[in-house]
mmJSON file of the N, C-alpha and C atoms, coordinates in Angstrom:
{"data_MODEL":{"atom_site":{
"group_PDB":["ATOM","ATOM","ATOM","ATOM","ATOM","ATOM","ATOM","ATOM","ATOM","ATOM","ATOM","ATOM","ATOM","ATOM","ATOM","ATOM","ATOM","ATOM","ATOM","ATOM","ATOM","ATOM","ATOM","ATOM","ATOM","ATOM","ATOM","ATOM","ATOM","ATOM","ATOM","ATOM","ATOM","ATOM","ATOM","ATOM","ATOM","ATOM","ATOM","ATOM","ATOM","ATOM","ATOM","ATOM","ATOM","ATOM","ATOM","ATOM","ATOM","ATOM","ATOM","ATOM","ATOM","ATOM","ATOM","ATOM","ATOM","ATOM","ATOM","ATOM","ATOM","ATOM","ATOM","ATOM","ATOM","ATOM","ATOM","ATOM","ATOM","ATOM","ATOM","ATOM","ATOM","ATOM","ATOM","ATOM","ATOM","ATOM","ATOM","ATOM","ATOM","ATOM","ATOM","ATOM","ATOM","ATOM","ATOM","ATOM","ATOM","ATOM","ATOM","ATOM","ATOM","ATOM","ATOM","ATOM","ATOM","ATOM","ATOM","ATOM","ATOM","ATOM","ATOM","ATOM","ATOM","ATOM","ATOM","ATOM","ATOM","ATOM","ATOM","ATOM","ATOM","ATOM","ATOM","ATOM","ATOM","ATOM","ATOM","ATOM","ATOM","ATOM","ATOM","ATOM","ATOM","ATOM","ATOM","ATOM","ATOM","ATOM","ATOM","ATOM","ATOM","ATOM","ATOM","ATOM","ATOM","ATOM","ATOM","ATOM","ATOM","ATOM","ATOM","ATOM","ATOM","ATOM","ATOM","ATOM","ATOM","ATOM","ATOM","ATOM","ATOM","ATOM","ATOM","ATOM","ATOM","ATOM","ATOM","ATOM","ATOM","ATOM","ATOM","ATOM","ATOM","ATOM","ATOM","ATOM","ATOM","ATOM","ATOM","ATOM","ATOM","ATOM","ATOM","ATOM","ATOM","ATOM","ATOM","ATOM","ATOM","ATOM","ATOM","ATOM","ATOM","ATOM","ATOM","ATOM","ATOM","ATOM","ATOM","ATOM","ATOM","ATOM","ATOM","ATOM","ATOM","ATOM","ATOM","ATOM","ATOM","ATOM","ATOM","ATOM","ATOM","ATOM","ATOM","ATOM","ATOM","ATOM","ATOM","ATOM","ATOM","ATOM","ATOM","ATOM","ATOM","ATOM","ATOM","ATOM","ATOM","ATOM"],
"id":[1,2,3,4,5,6,7,8,9,10,11,12,13,14,15,16,17,18,19,20,21,22,23,24,25,26,27,28,29,30,31,32,33,34,35,36,37,38,39,40,41,42,43,44,45,46,47,48,49,50,51,52,53,54,55,56,57,58,59,60,61,62,63,64,65,66,67,68,69,70,71,72,73,74,75,76,77,78,79,80,81,82,83,84,85,86,87,88,89,90,91,92,93,94,95,96,97,98,99,100,101,102,103,104,105,106,107,108,109,110,111,112,113,114,115,116,117,118,119,120,121,122,123,124,125,126,127,128,129,130,131,132,133,134,135,136,137,138,139,140,141,142,143,144,145,146,147,148,149,150,151,152,153,154,155,156,157,158,159,160,161,162,163,164,165,166,167,168,169,170,171,172,173,174,175,176,177,178,179,180,181,182,183,184,185,186,187,188,189,190,191,192,193,194,195,196,197,198,199,200,201,202,203,204,205,206,207,208,209,210,211,212,213,214,215,216,217,218,219,220,221,222],
"type_symbol":["N","C","C","N","C","C","N","C","C","N","C","C","N","C","C","N","C","C","N","C","C","N","C","C","N","C","C","N","C","C","N","C","C","N","C","C","N","C","C","N","C","C","N","C","C","N","C","C","N","C","C","N","C","C","N","C","C","N","C","C","N","C","C","N","C","C","N","C","C","N","C","C","N","C","C","N","C","C","N","C","C","N","C","C","N","C","C","N","C","C","N","C","C","N","C","C","N","C","C","N","C","C","N","C","C","N","C","C","N","C","C","N","C","C","N","C","C","N","C","C","N","C","C","N","C","C","N","C","C","N","C","C","N","C","C","N","C","C","N","C","C","N","C","C","N","C","C","N","C","C","N","C","C","N","C","C","N","C","C","N","C","C","N","C","C","N","C","C","N","C","C","N","C","C","N","C","C","N","C","C","N","C","C","N","C","C","N","C","C","N","C","C","N","C","C","N","C","C","N","C","C","N","C","C","N","C","C","N","C","C","N","C","C","N","C","C","N","C","C","N","C","C"],
"label_atom_id":["N","CA","C","N","CA","C","N","CA","C","N","CA","C","N","CA","C","N","CA","C","N","CA","C","N","CA","C","N","CA","C","N","CA","C","N","CA","C","N","CA","C","N","CA","C","N","CA","C","N","CA","C","N","CA","C","N","CA","C","N","CA","C","N","CA","C","N","CA","C","N","CA","C","N","CA","C","N","CA","C","N","CA","C","N","CA","C","N","CA","C","N","CA","C","N","CA","C","N","CA","C","N","CA","C","N","CA","C","N","CA","C","N","CA","C","N","CA","C","N","CA","C","N","CA","C","N","CA","C","N","CA","C","N","CA","C","N","CA","C","N","CA","C","N","CA","C","N","CA","C","N","CA","C","N","CA","C","N","CA","C","N","CA","C","N","CA","C","N","CA","C","N","CA","C","N","CA","C","N","CA","C","N","CA","C","N","CA","C","N","CA","C","N","CA","C","N","CA","C","N","CA","C","N","CA","C","N","CA","C","N","CA","C","N","CA","C","N","CA","C","N","CA","C","N","CA","C","N","CA","C","N","CA","C","N","CA","C","N","CA","C","N","CA","C","N","CA","C","N","CA","C","N","CA","C","N","CA","C"],
"label_alt_id":[null,null,null,null,null,null,null,null,null,null,null,null,null,null,null,null,null,null,null,null,null,null,null,null,null,null,null,null,null,null,null,null,null,null,null,null,null,null,null,null,null,null,null,null,null,null,null,null,null,null,null,null,null,null,null,null,null,null,null,null,null,null,null,null,null,null,null,null,null,null,null,null,null,null,null,null,null,null,null,null,null,null,null,null,null,null,null,null,null,null,null,null,null,null,null,null,null,null,null,null,null,null,null,null,null,null,null,null,null,null,null,null,null,null,null,null,null,null,null,null,null,null,null,null,null,null,null,null,null,null,null,null,null,null,null,null,null,null,null,null,null,null,null,null,null,null,null,null,null,null,null,null,null,null,null,null,null,null,null,null,null,null,null,null,null,null,null,null,null,null,null,null,null,null,null,null,null,null,null,null,null,null,null,null,null,null,null,null,null,null,null,null,null,null,null,null,null,null,null,null,null,null,null,null,null,null,null,null,null,null,null,null,null,null,null,null,null,null,null,null,null,null],
"label_comp_id":["MET","MET","MET","GLN","GLN","GLN","GLU","GLU","GLU","LEU","LEU","LEU","GLU","GLU","GLU","PRO","PRO","PRO","LEU","LEU","LEU","CYS","CYS","CYS","ALA","ALA","ALA","GLU","GLU","GLU","LEU","LEU","LEU","LEU","LEU","LEU","ALA","ALA","ALA","TYR","TYR","TYR","ILE","ILE","ILE","ILE","ILE","ILE","LYS","LYS","LYS","VAL","VAL","VAL","THR","THR","THR","THR","THR","THR","ARG","ARG","ARG","TYR","TYR","TYR","GLU","GLU","GLU","ILE","ILE","ILE","ALA","ALA","ALA","ARG","ARG","ARG","ARG","ARG","ARG","LEU","LEU","LEU","HIS","HIS","HIS","HIS","HIS","HIS","LEU","LEU","LEU","THR","THR","THR","ILE","ILE","ILE","THR","THR","THR","GLN","GLN","GLN","ILE","ILE","ILE","TYR","TYR","TYR","ALA","ALA","ALA","ALA","ALA","ALA","LEU","LEU","LEU","THR","THR","THR","TYR","TYR","TYR","TYR","TYR","TYR","HIS","HIS","HIS","ALA","ALA","ALA","ASN","ASN","ASN","ARG","ARG","ARG","GLN","GLN","GLN","GLU","GLU","GLU","ILE","ILE","ILE","ASP","ASP","ASP","GLU","GLU","GLU","ASP","ASP","ASP","ILE","ILE","ILE","ALA","ALA","ALA","ALA","ALA","ALA","GLU","GLU","GLU","GLN","GLN","GLN","THR","THR","THR","ALA","ALA","ALA","TYR","TYR","TYR","GLU","GLU","GLU","GLU","GLU","GLU","LEU","LEU","LEU","ALA","ALA","ALA","LYS","LYS","LYS","GLN","GLN","GLN","HIS","HIS","HIS","TYR","TYR","TYR","GLN","GLN","GLN","ALA","ALA","ALA","THR","THR","THR","LYS","LYS","LYS","PRO","PRO","PRO"],
"label_asym_id":["A","A","A","A","A","A","A","A","A","A","A","A","A","A","A","A","A","A","A","A","A","A","A","A","A","A","A","A","A","A","A","A","A","A","A","A","A","A","A","A","A","A","A","A","A","A","A","A","A","A","A","A","A","A","A","A","A","A","A","A","A","A","A","A","A","A","A","A","A","A","A","A","A","A","A","A","A","A","A","A","A","A","A","A","A","A","A","A","A","A","A","A","A","A","A","A","A","A","A","A","A","A","A","A","A","A","A","A","A","A","A","A","A","A","A","A","A","A","A","A","A","A","A","A","A","A","A","A","A","A","A","A","A","A","A","A","A","A","A","A","A","A","A","A","A","A","A","A","A","A","A","A","A","A","A","A","A","A","A","A","A","A","A","A","A","A","A","A","A","A","A","A","A","A","A","A","A","A","A","A","A","A","A","A","A","A","A","A","A","A","A","A","A","A","A","A","A","A","A","A","A","A","A","A","A","A","A","A","A","A","A","A","A","A","A","A","A","A","A","A","A","A"],
"label_entity_id":["1","1","1","1","1","1","1","1","1","1","1","1","1","1","1","1","1","1","1","1","1","1","1","1","1","1","1","1","1","1","1","1","1","1","1","1","1","1","1","1","1","1","1","1","1","1","1","1","1","1","1","1","1","1","1","1","1","1","1","1","1","1","1","1","1","1","1","1","1","1","1","1","1","1","1","1","1","1","1","1","1","1","1","1","1","1","1","1","1","1","1","1","1","1","1","1","1","1","1","1","1","1","1","1","1","1","1","1","1","1","1","1","1","1","1","1","1","1","1","1","1","1","1","1","1","1","1","1","1","1","1","1","1","1","1","1","1","1","1","1","1","1","1","1","1","1","1","1","1","1","1","1","1","1","1","1","1","1","1","1","1","1","1","1","1","1","1","1","1","1","1","1","1","1","1","1","1","1","1","1","1","1","1","1","1","1","1","1","1","1","1","1","1","1","1","1","1","1","1","1","1","1","1","1","1","1","1","1","1","1","1","1","1","1","1","1","1","1","1","1","1","1"],
"label_seq_id":[1,1,1,2,2,2,3,3,3,4,4,4,5,5,5,6,6,6,7,7,7,8,8,8,9,9,9,10,10,10,11,11,11,12,12,12,13,13,13,14,14,14,15,15,15,16,16,16,17,17,17,18,18,18,19,19,19,20,20,20,21,21,21,22,22,22,23,23,23,24,24,24,25,25,25,26,26,26,27,27,27,28,28,28,29,29,29,30,30,30,31,31,31,32,32,32,33,33,33,34,34,34,35,35,35,36,36,36,37,37,37,38,38,38,39,39,39,40,40,40,41,41,41,42,42,42,43,43,43,44,44,44,45,45,45,46,46,46,47,47,47,48,48,48,49,49,49,50,50,50,51,51,51,52,52,52,53,53,53,54,54,54,55,55,55,56,56,56,57,57,57,58,58,58,59,59,59,60,60,60,61,61,61,62,62,62,63,63,63,64,64,64,65,65,65,66,66,66,67,67,67,68,68,68,69,69,69,70,70,70,71,71,71,72,72,72,73,73,73,74,74,74],
"pdbx_PDB_ins_code":[null,null,null,null,null,null,null,null,null,null,null,null,null,null,null,null,null,null,null,null,null,null,null,null,null,null,null,null,null,null,null,null,null,null,null,null,null,null,null,null,null,null,null,null,null,null,null,null,null,null,null,null,null,null,null,null,null,null,null,null,null,null,null,null,null,null,null,null,null,null,null,null,null,null,null,null,null,null,null,null,null,null,null,null,null,null,null,null,null,null,null,null,null,null,null,null,null,null,null,null,null,null,null,null,null,null,null,null,null,null,null,null,null,null,null,null,null,null,null,null,null,null,null,null,null,null,null,null,null,null,null,null,null,null,null,null,null,null,null,null,null,null,null,null,null,null,null,null,null,null,null,null,null,null,null,null,null,null,null,null,null,null,null,null,null,null,null,null,null,null,null,null,null,null,null,null,null,null,null,null,null,null,null,null,null,null,null,null,null,null,null,null,null,null,null,null,null,null,null,null,null,null,null,null,null,null,null,null,null,null,null,null,null,null,null,null,null,null,null,null,null,null],
"Cartn_x":[13.951,12.596,11.843,12.38,11.724,11.476,12.38,12.231,11.008,10.437,9.262,7.958,7.967,6.728,6.02,6.706,5.998,5.5,6.262,5.883,4.593,4.461,3.26,2.022,2.106,0.953,0.517,1.473,1.156,0.529,1.049,0.536,-0.85,-1.116,-2.401,-3.575,-3.424,-4.498,-4.795,-3.756,-3.941,-4.389,-3.931,-4.302,-5.809,-6.415,-7.857,-8.596,-8.066,-8.738,-8.249,-7.046,-6.404,-6.217,-6.399,-6.378,-5.021,-4.153,-2.891,-1.701,-0.618,0.615,1.173,0.933,1.431,0.649,-0.616,-1.402,-0.892,-0.524,0.074,1.358,2.197,3.455,3.191,2.145,1.816,1.4,0.603,0.118,1.189,2.0,3.086,4.389,4.534,5.626,7.013,7.116,8.418,8.881,8.004,8.369,8.61,9.548,9.773,8.843,8.657,7.825,8.456,9.781,10.483,10.143,10.121,9.765,8.318,7.451,6.041,5.902,6.544,6.485,7.113,8.196,8.831,7.88,7.221,6.276,5.084,4.597,3.474,3.886,5.094,5.603,5.704,6.224,6.319,4.929,3.983,2.616,2.042,2.167,1.589,2.27,3.546,4.266,3.913,3.409,3.11,1.684,0.812,-0.541,-1.296,-1.294,-2.068,-1.591,-0.289,0.26,-0.058,0.103,-0.162,-1.642,-2.503,-3.951,-4.365,-3.746,-4.036,-3.588,-2.413,-1.921,-2.862,-3.321,-4.24,-5.547,-6.057,-7.302,-7.122,-5.975,-5.704,-5.604,-4.952,-4.858,-6.228,-7.07,-8.415,-9.233,-9.119,-9.827,-9.354,-8.041,-7.494,-7.976,-7.998,-8.486,-9.946,-10.757,-12.181,-12.39,-11.605,-11.709,-11.311,-10.216,-9.792,-10.811,-11.379,-12.394,-13.62,-13.998,-15.136,-14.854,-13.648,-13.268,-13.261,-12.742,-12.698,-14.101,-14.969,-16.341,-17.041,-16.84,-17.476,-16.911,-15.632,-15.014,-15.448,-15.816,-16.214,-17.721,-18.458,-19.912,-20.358,-21.269,-21.755,-22.584],
"Cartn_y":[0.147,-0.37,0.308,1.382,2.061,1.123,0.151,-0.76,-1.662,-1.733,-2.569,-1.86,-0.534,0.201,-0.257,-0.35,-0.813,-2.25,-3.052,-4.433,-4.496,-3.628,-3.608,-3.298,-2.325,-1.964,-3.133,-3.817,-4.975,-6.091,-6.298,-7.373,-7.075,-5.832,-5.505,-5.891,-5.71,-6.098,-7.592,-8.383,-9.824,-10.238,-9.547,-9.905,-9.813,-8.824,-8.642,-9.843,-10.415,-11.491,-12.889,-13.006,-14.3,-14.549,-15.785,-16.059,-16.466,-17.098,-17.567,-16.893,-16.793,-16.208,-17.078,-18.38,-19.284,-19.12,-18.764,-18.465,-17.177,-16.206,-14.98,-15.331,-16.172,-16.58,-17.309,-18.11,-18.829,-17.856,-16.872,-15.913,-14.899,-14.489,-13.54,-14.322,-15.208,-16.183,-15.556,-14.278,-13.62,-13.215,-13.356,-13.025,-14.295,-14.202,-15.322,-15.17,-16.258,-16.186,-15.241,-15.163,-14.232,-12.791,-12.469,-11.113,-10.793,-11.777,-11.565,-11.286,-12.078,-11.836,-10.495,-10.117,-8.818,-7.676,-7.793,-6.751,-6.683,-7.828,-7.846,-7.26,-7.556,-6.979,-5.462,-5.005,-3.565,-2.933,-3.584,-3.061,-2.935,-3.982,-3.942,-2.905,-2.662,-1.649,-0.232,-0.08,1.245,1.312,0.563,0.376,1.688,2.577,3.816,4.643,4.832,5.618,4.981,3.683,2.986,3.046,2.824,2.901,4.301,5.324,6.706,6.947,6.424,6.551,5.859,4.68,3.935,4.699,5.251,6.026,7.265,7.941,9.127,8.751,7.625,7.175,6.822,6.198,5.844,7.102,8.099,9.364,10.05,10.076,10.689,9.942,8.607,7.798,8.126,8.184,8.465,9.849,10.83,12.194,12.216,11.541,11.48,10.746,9.681,8.945,9.826,10.58,11.502,12.567,13.151,14.159,13.56,12.364,11.702,11.456,10.961,10.682,11.967,13.042,14.311,14.847,14.656,15.163,14.366,13.114,12.269,12.195,12.841,12.835,13.672,13.129,13.907,15.107],
"Cartn_z":[5.631,5.461,4.315,3.765,2.649,1.474,1.263,0.142,0.294,1.49,1.703,1.366,1.268,1.013,-0.255,-1.42,-2.608,-2.461,-1.753,-1.52,-0.714,0.276,1.107,0.28,-0.569,-1.388,-2.251,-2.841,-3.68,-2.851,-1.675,-0.827,-0.274,0.054,0.669,-0.215,-1.5,-2.414,-2.305,-2.138,-2.008,-0.616,0.405,1.773,1.96,1.331,1.447,0.865,-0.22,-0.931,-0.559,-0.052,0.143,1.637,2.045,3.473,4.023,3.242,3.811,3.147,3.898,3.371,2.253,2.351,1.312,0.015,0.114,-1.079,-1.72,-0.903,-1.433,-2.179,-1.573,-2.21,-3.525,-3.572,-4.805,-5.904,-5.541,-6.535,-6.933,-5.983,-6.249,-6.221,-7.167,-7.156,-7.198,-7.533,-7.546,-6.147,-5.146,-3.769,-2.963,-2.029,-1.117,0.085,0.8,1.995,3.021,3.035,3.931,3.573,2.284,1.856,2.225,2.098,2.444,3.932,4.764,6.207,6.574,5.908,6.177,5.826,4.681,4.269,5.221,5.661,6.599,7.951,8.39,9.631,9.506,8.369,8.112,8.125,7.466,7.419,8.83,9.617,10.964,11.845,11.627,12.405,11.968,10.742,10.177,9.64,10.237,9.72,9.505,10.483,10.367,9.173,9.058,7.957,6.601,6.5,5.234,4.896,5.895,5.645,5.201,5.787,5.377,3.935,3.579,2.198,1.215,1.579,0.707,0.551,1.634,1.573,0.7,0.821,0.002,-1.474,-1.762,-3.154,-3.713,-2.902,-3.345,-3.624,-2.758,-2.956,-4.232,-4.459,-5.672,-6.916,-6.847,-7.975,-8.272,-7.243,-7.44,-8.046,-7.608,-8.16,-9.633,-9.955,-11.361,-12.229,-11.71,-12.457,-12.698,-11.686,-11.805,-12.867,-12.824,-13.823,-15.226,-15.36,-16.673,-17.192,-16.322,-16.728,-17.171,-16.419,-16.784,-18.096,-18.349,-19.581,-20.804,-20.617,-21.756,-21.922,-21.041,-21.131,-22.333,-23.135,-24.303,-23.922],
"occupancy":[1.0,1.0,1.0,1.0,1.0,1.0,1.0,1.0,1.0,1.0,1.0,1.0,1.0,1.0,1.0,1.0,1.0,1.0,1.0,1.0,1.0,1.0,1.0,1.0,1.0,1.0,1.0,1.0,1.0,1.0,1.0,1.0,1.0,1.0,1.0,1.0,1.0,1.0,1.0,1.0,1.0,1.0,1.0,1.0,1.0,1.0,1.0,1.0,1.0,1.0,1.0,1.0,1.0,1.0,1.0,1.0,1.0,1.0,1.0,1.0,1.0,1.0,1.0,1.0,1.0,1.0,1.0,1.0,1.0,1.0,1.0,1.0,1.0,1.0,1.0,1.0,1.0,1.0,1.0,1.0,1.0,1.0,1.0,1.0,1.0,1.0,1.0,1.0,1.0,1.0,1.0,1.0,1.0,1.0,1.0,1.0,1.0,1.0,1.0,1.0,1.0,1.0,1.0,1.0,1.0,1.0,1.0,1.0,1.0,1.0,1.0,1.0,1.0,1.0,1.0,1.0,1.0,1.0,1.0,1.0,1.0,1.0,1.0,1.0,1.0,1.0,1.0,1.0,1.0,1.0,1.0,1.0,1.0,1.0,1.0,1.0,1.0,1.0,1.0,1.0,1.0,1.0,1.0,1.0,1.0,1.0,1.0,1.0,1.0,1.0,1.0,1.0,1.0,1.0,1.0,1.0,1.0,1.0,1.0,1.0,1.0,1.0,1.0,1.0,1.0,1.0,1.0,1.0,1.0,1.0,1.0,1.0,1.0,1.0,1.0,1.0,1.0,1.0,1.0,1.0,1.0,1.0,1.0,1.0,1.0,1.0,1.0,1.0,1.0,1.0,1.0,1.0,1.0,1.0,1.0,1.0,1.0,1.0,1.0,1.0,1.0,1.0,1.0,1.0,1.0,1.0,1.0,1.0,1.0,1.0,1.0,1.0,1.0,1.0,1.0,1.0,1.0,1.0,1.0,1.0,1.0,1.0],
"B_iso_or_equiv":[0.0,0.0,0.0,0.0,0.0,0.0,0.0,0.0,0.0,0.0,0.0,0.0,0.0,0.0,0.0,0.0,0.0,0.0,0.0,0.0,0.0,0.0,0.0,0.0,0.0,0.0,0.0,0.0,0.0,0.0,0.0,0.0,0.0,0.0,0.0,0.0,0.0,0.0,0.0,0.0,0.0,0.0,0.0,0.0,0.0,0.0,0.0,0.0,0.0,0.0,0.0,0.0,0.0,0.0,0.0,0.0,0.0,0.0,0.0,0.0,0.0,0.0,0.0,0.0,0.0,0.0,0.0,0.0,0.0,0.0,0.0,0.0,0.0,0.0,0.0,0.0,0.0,0.0,0.0,0.0,0.0,0.0,0.0,0.0,0.0,0.0,0.0,0.0,0.0,0.0,0.0,0.0,0.0,0.0,0.0,0.0,0.0,0.0,0.0,0.0,0.0,0.0,0.0,0.0,0.0,0.0,0.0,0.0,0.0,0.0,0.0,0.0,0.0,0.0,0.0,0.0,0.0,0.0,0.0,0.0,0.0,0.0,0.0,0.0,0.0,0.0,0.0,0.0,0.0,0.0,0.0,0.0,0.0,0.0,0.0,0.0,0.0,0.0,0.0,0.0,0.0,0.0,0.0,0.0,0.0,0.0,0.0,0.0,0.0,0.0,0.0,0.0,0.0,0.0,0.0,0.0,0.0,0.0,0.0,0.0,0.0,0.0,0.0,0.0,0.0,0.0,0.0,0.0,0.0,0.0,0.0,0.0,0.0,0.0,0.0,0.0,0.0,0.0,0.0,0.0,0.0,0.0,0.0,0.0,0.0,0.0,0.0,0.0,0.0,0.0,0.0,0.0,0.0,0.0,0.0,0.0,0.0,0.0,0.0,0.0,0.0,0.0,0.0,0.0,0.0,0.0,0.0,0.0,0.0,0.0,0.0,0.0,0.0,0.0,0.0,0.0,0.0,0.0,0.0,0.0,0.0,0.0],
"pdbx_formal_charge":[null,null,null,null,null,null,null,null,null,null,null,null,null,null,null,null,null,null,null,null,null,null,null,null,null,null,null,null,null,null,null,null,null,null,null,null,null,null,null,null,null,null,null,null,null,null,null,null,null,null,null,null,null,null,null,null,null,null,null,null,null,null,null,null,null,null,null,null,null,null,null,null,null,null,null,null,null,null,null,null,null,null,null,null,null,null,null,null,null,null,null,null,null,null,null,null,null,null,null,null,null,null,null,null,null,null,null,null,null,null,null,null,null,null,null,null,null,null,null,null,null,null,null,null,null,null,null,null,null,null,null,null,null,null,null,null,null,null,null,null,null,null,null,null,null,null,null,null,null,null,null,null,null,null,null,null,null,null,null,null,null,null,null,null,null,null,null,null,null,null,null,null,null,null,null,null,null,null,null,null,null,null,null,null,null,null,null,null,null,null,null,null,null,null,null,null,null,null,null,null,null,null,null,null,null,null,null,null,null,null,null,null,null,null,null,null,null,null,null,null,null,null],
"auth_seq_id":[1,1,1,2,2,2,3,3,3,4,4,4,5,5,5,6,6,6,7,7,7,8,8,8,9,9,9,10,10,10,11,11,11,12,12,12,13,13,13,14,14,14,15,15,15,16,16,16,17,17,17,18,18,18,19,19,19,20,20,20,21,21,21,22,22,22,23,23,23,24,24,24,25,25,25,26,26,26,27,27,27,28,28,28,29,29,29,30,30,30,31,31,31,32,32,32,33,33,33,34,34,34,35,35,35,36,36,36,37,37,37,38,38,38,39,39,39,40,40,40,41,41,41,42,42,42,43,43,43,44,44,44,45,45,45,46,46,46,47,47,47,48,48,48,49,49,49,50,50,50,51,51,51,52,52,52,53,53,53,54,54,54,55,55,55,56,56,56,57,57,57,58,58,58,59,59,59,60,60,60,61,61,61,62,62,62,63,63,63,64,64,64,65,65,65,66,66,66,67,67,67,68,68,68,69,69,69,70,70,70,71,71,71,72,72,72,73,73,73,74,74,74],
"auth_comp_id":["MET","MET","MET","GLN","GLN","GLN","GLU","GLU","GLU","LEU","LEU","LEU","GLU","GLU","GLU","PRO","PRO","PRO","LEU","LEU","LEU","CYS","CYS","CYS","ALA","ALA","ALA","GLU","GLU","GLU","LEU","LEU","LEU","LEU","LEU","LEU","ALA","ALA","ALA","TYR","TYR","TYR","ILE","ILE","ILE","ILE","ILE","ILE","LYS","LYS","LYS","VAL","VAL","VAL","THR","THR","THR","THR","THR","THR","ARG","ARG","ARG","TYR","TYR","TYR","GLU","GLU","GLU","ILE","ILE","ILE","ALA","ALA","ALA","ARG","ARG","ARG","ARG","ARG","ARG","LEU","LEU","LEU","HIS","HIS","HIS","HIS","HIS","HIS","LEU","LEU","LEU","THR","THR","THR","ILE","ILE","ILE","THR","THR","THR","GLN","GLN","GLN","ILE","ILE","ILE","TYR","TYR","TYR","ALA","ALA","ALA","ALA","ALA","ALA","LEU","LEU","LEU","THR","THR","THR","TYR","TYR","TYR","TYR","TYR","TYR","HIS","HIS","HIS","ALA","ALA","ALA","ASN","ASN","ASN","ARG","ARG","ARG","GLN","GLN","GLN","GLU","GLU","GLU","ILE","ILE","ILE","ASP","ASP","ASP","GLU","GLU","GLU","ASP","ASP","ASP","ILE","ILE","ILE","ALA","ALA","ALA","ALA","ALA","ALA","GLU","GLU","GLU","GLN","GLN","GLN","THR","THR","THR","ALA","ALA","ALA","TYR","TYR","TYR","GLU","GLU","GLU","GLU","GLU","GLU","LEU","LEU","LEU","ALA","ALA","ALA","LYS","LYS","LYS","GLN","GLN","GLN","HIS","HIS","HIS","TYR","TYR","TYR","GLN","GLN","GLN","ALA","ALA","ALA","THR","THR","THR","LYS","LYS","LYS","PRO","PRO","PRO"],
"auth_asym_id":["A","A","A","A","A","A","A","A","A","A","A","A","A","A","A","A","A","A","A","A","A","A","A","A","A","A","A","A","A","A","A","A","A","A","A","A","A","A","A","A","A","A","A","A","A","A","A","A","A","A","A","A","A","A","A","A","A","A","A","A","A","A","A","A","A","A","A","A","A","A","A","A","A","A","A","A","A","A","A","A","A","A","A","A","A","A","A","A","A","A","A","A","A","A","A","A","A","A","A","A","A","A","A","A","A","A","A","A","A","A","A","A","A","A","A","A","A","A","A","A","A","A","A","A","A","A","A","A","A","A","A","A","A","A","A","A","A","A","A","A","A","A","A","A","A","A","A","A","A","A","A","A","A","A","A","A","A","A","A","A","A","A","A","A","A","A","A","A","A","A","A","A","A","A","A","A","A","A","A","A","A","A","A","A","A","A","A","A","A","A","A","A","A","A","A","A","A","A","A","A","A","A","A","A","A","A","A","A","A","A","A","A","A","A","A","A","A","A","A","A","A","A"],
"auth_atom_id":["N","CA","C","N","CA","C","N","CA","C","N","CA","C","N","CA","C","N","CA","C","N","CA","C","N","CA","C","N","CA","C","N","CA","C","N","CA","C","N","CA","C","N","CA","C","N","CA","C","N","CA","C","N","CA","C","N","CA","C","N","CA","C","N","CA","C","N","CA","C","N","CA","C","N","CA","C","N","CA","C","N","CA","C","N","CA","C","N","CA","C","N","CA","C","N","CA","C","N","CA","C","N","CA","C","N","CA","C","N","CA","C","N","CA","C","N","CA","C","N","CA","C","N","CA","C","N","CA","C","N","CA","C","N","CA","C","N","CA","C","N","CA","C","N","CA","C","N","CA","C","N","CA","C","N","CA","C","N","CA","C","N","CA","C","N","CA","C","N","CA","C","N","CA","C","N","CA","C","N","CA","C","N","CA","C","N","CA","C","N","CA","C","N","CA","C","N","CA","C","N","CA","C","N","CA","C","N","CA","C","N","CA","C","N","CA","C","N","CA","C","N","CA","C","N","CA","C","N","CA","C","N","CA","C","N","CA","C","N","CA","C","N","CA","C","N","CA","C","N","CA","C","N","CA","C","N","CA","C"],
"pdbx_PDB_model_num":[1,1,1,1,1,1,1,1,1,1,1,1,1,1,1,1,1,1,1,1,1,1,1,1,1,1,1,1,1,1,1,1,1,1,1,1,1,1,1,1,1,1,1,1,1,1,1,1,1,1,1,1,1,1,1,1,1,1,1,1,1,1,1,1,1,1,1,1,1,1,1,1,1,1,1,1,1,1,1,1,1,1,1,1,1,1,1,1,1,1,1,1,1,1,1,1,1,1,1,1,1,1,1,1,1,1,1,1,1,1,1,1,1,1,1,1,1,1,1,1,1,1,1,1,1,1,1,1,1,1,1,1,1,1,1,1,1,1,1,1,1,1,1,1,1,1,1,1,1,1,1,1,1,1,1,1,1,1,1,1,1,1,1,1,1,1,1,1,1,1,1,1,1,1,1,1,1,1,1,1,1,1,1,1,1,1,1,1,1,1,1,1,1,1,1,1,1,1,1,1,1,1,1,1,1,1,1,1,1,1,1,1,1,1,1,1,1,1,1,1,1,1]
}}}
């Protein structure tokens, strides 16, 4: 199931904005509907861990953005 982790991250961005799995398949045309359902199943089975990873990545992004802004401030 490790191969599904990157797929989950890519899908989560679309799940927030898109309502149907078929719309996800249309937008991410390189994925099959089977791959989308597999990734969603993986996400739901590991939701807490994935949500924690996403939150940690968001925190790291915000910190880096803050550092960049401070370094470029005149």
